C-alpha positions as CSV (number, residue, x, y, z in Angstrom):
1,M,0.0,0.0,0.0
2,P,2.8,2.6,0.7
3,K,4.1,2.2,-2.8
4,E,0.6,3.0,-4.2
5,D,0.4,6.1,-2.0
6,Y,3.9,7.2,-3.2
7,L,2.9,6.8,-6.8
8,T,-0.4,8.6,-6.3
9,K,1.4,11.5,-4.7
10,Q,4.0,11.6,-7.5
11,I,1.3,11.6,-10.1
12,E,-0.6,14.4,-8.4
13,K,2.6,16.4,-8.0
14,F,3.5,16.2,-11.6
15,A,0.0,16.8,-12.8
16,Q,0.2,20.1,-10.8
17,V,3.6,20.9,-12.4
18,V,2.2,20.4,-15.9
19,A,-0.9,22.5,-15.0
20,A,1.4,25.2,-13.6
21,L,3.6,25.2,-16.8
22,L,0.5,25.5,-19.0
23,G,-0.7,28.4,-16.8
24,L,2.7,30.2,-17.2
25,R,2.6,29.5,-20.9
26,K,-0.8,31.3,-21.1
27,K,0.9,34.3,-19.4
28,G,3.8,34.2,-21.7
29,Q,6.3,33.5,-18.9
30,N,8.6,31.3,-21.0
31,I,11.8,31.7,-19.0
32,E,10.0,30.5,-15.9
33,I,8.6,27.5,-17.8
34,V,12.1,26.4,-18.8
35,T,13.5,26.8,-15.3
36,I,10.6,24.9,-13.6
37,G,10.3,22.3,-16.4
38,E,13.9,21.4,-16.3
39,H,13.8,20.9,-12.6
40,A,10.7,18.7,-12.8
41,I,12.2,16.6,-15.5
42,G,15.3,16.1,-13.3
43,E,13.1,14.8,-10.5
44,L,11.2,12.5,-12.8
45,L,14.3,11.1,-14.3
46,E,15.7,10.1,-10.9
47,N,13.4,7.1,-11.0
48,Q,15.3,4.3,-12.9
49,F,12.1,2.6,-14.0
50,P,9.5,5.3,-14.7
51,S,5.9,4.3,-15.0
52,V,3.8,4.9,-18.1
53,I,2.3,7.9,-16.4
54,E,5.7,9.4,-15.5
55,L,6.8,8.9,-19.1
56,E,3.8,10.8,-20.2
57,Y,4.6,13.7,-17.9
58,I,8.2,13.7,-19.1
59,A,7.1,13.8,-22.7
60,Q,4.6,16.6,-22.0
61,I,7.0,18.7,-20.1
62,Y,9.7,18.4,-22.8
63,N,7.1,19.4,-25.4
64,I,6.1,22.5,-23.3
65,L,9.8,23.4,-22.9
66,G,10.2,23.2,-26.7
67,D,7.3,25.5,-27.3
68,A,8.6,28.0,-24.6
69,S,12.1,27.9,-26.1
70,A,10.7,28.4,-29.6
71,E,8.9,31.5,-28.4
72,L,12.1,32.8,-26.9
73,L,13.7,32.3,-30.3
74,Q,16.0,29.7,-28.9
75,T,15.7,27.4,-31.9
76,E,18.4,24.9,-31.0
77,N,17.1,24.4,-27.5
78,A,13.5,24.1,-28.9
79,Q,14.7,21.4,-31.3
80,N,16.5,19.5,-28.5
81,F,13.4,19.6,-26.3
82,Y,11.2,18.5,-29.1
83,K,13.5,15.6,-29.9
84,Q,13.5,14.5,-26.2
85,S,9.8,14.7,-26.1
86,L,9.5,12.6,-29.3
87,I,11.8,10.0,-27.8
88,F,9.7,9.7,-24.7
89,Y,6.4,9.6,-26.6
90,Q,7.8,6.9,-28.8
91,K,9.0,4.9,-25.8
92,L,5.6,5.4,-24.2
93,S,3.9,4.1,-27.4
94,T,5.8,0.9,-27.1
95,K,5.5,0.5,-23.4
96,D,1.8,1.4,-23.0
97,K,-0.7,-1.3,-23.9
98,T,-3.4,1.2,-24.8
99,F,-3.3,2.8,-28.2
100,S,-3.8,6.6,-28.1
101,F,-4.8,8.7,-31.1
102,E,-3.9,11.8,-29.1
103,R,-0.4,10.5,-28.5
104,E,0.1,9.5,-32.1
105,N,-1.1,12.9,-33.2
106,T,1.4,14.5,-30.8
107,I,4.2,12.4,-32.2
108,F,3.2,13.5,-35.8
109,E,3.2,17.2,-34.7
110,L,6.6,16.8,-33.0
111,K,8.1,15.2,-36.1
112,N,6.8,18.2,-38.1
113,K,8.3,20.7,-35.5
114,I,11.7,18.9,-35.7
115,I,11.7,18.9,-39.6
116,S,10.8,22.6,-39.9
């Protein structure tokens, strides 16, 4: 039971982080997004065996960081974040037993962002 409580707390924590990043994005606070997002990813990557949900959060955060960097005209950083996001979304697609049209659409969009 304690492991389930820990996972639940982690999921809630990173759901709040994603919500906060999206809120900052709405306000155009891109520098803060990058700072907070990189810290959150560092915490998520501490787990050697991330769950499907943690992989989803990592992929989402990298995508948000890519968008924020693109708006700051940091093209190289944006491309690196998009590539990382794509890697995690692809890993998620192979690890998750449930097919997701939304995820596949995001993968398609990321590939287009990387190409352009």
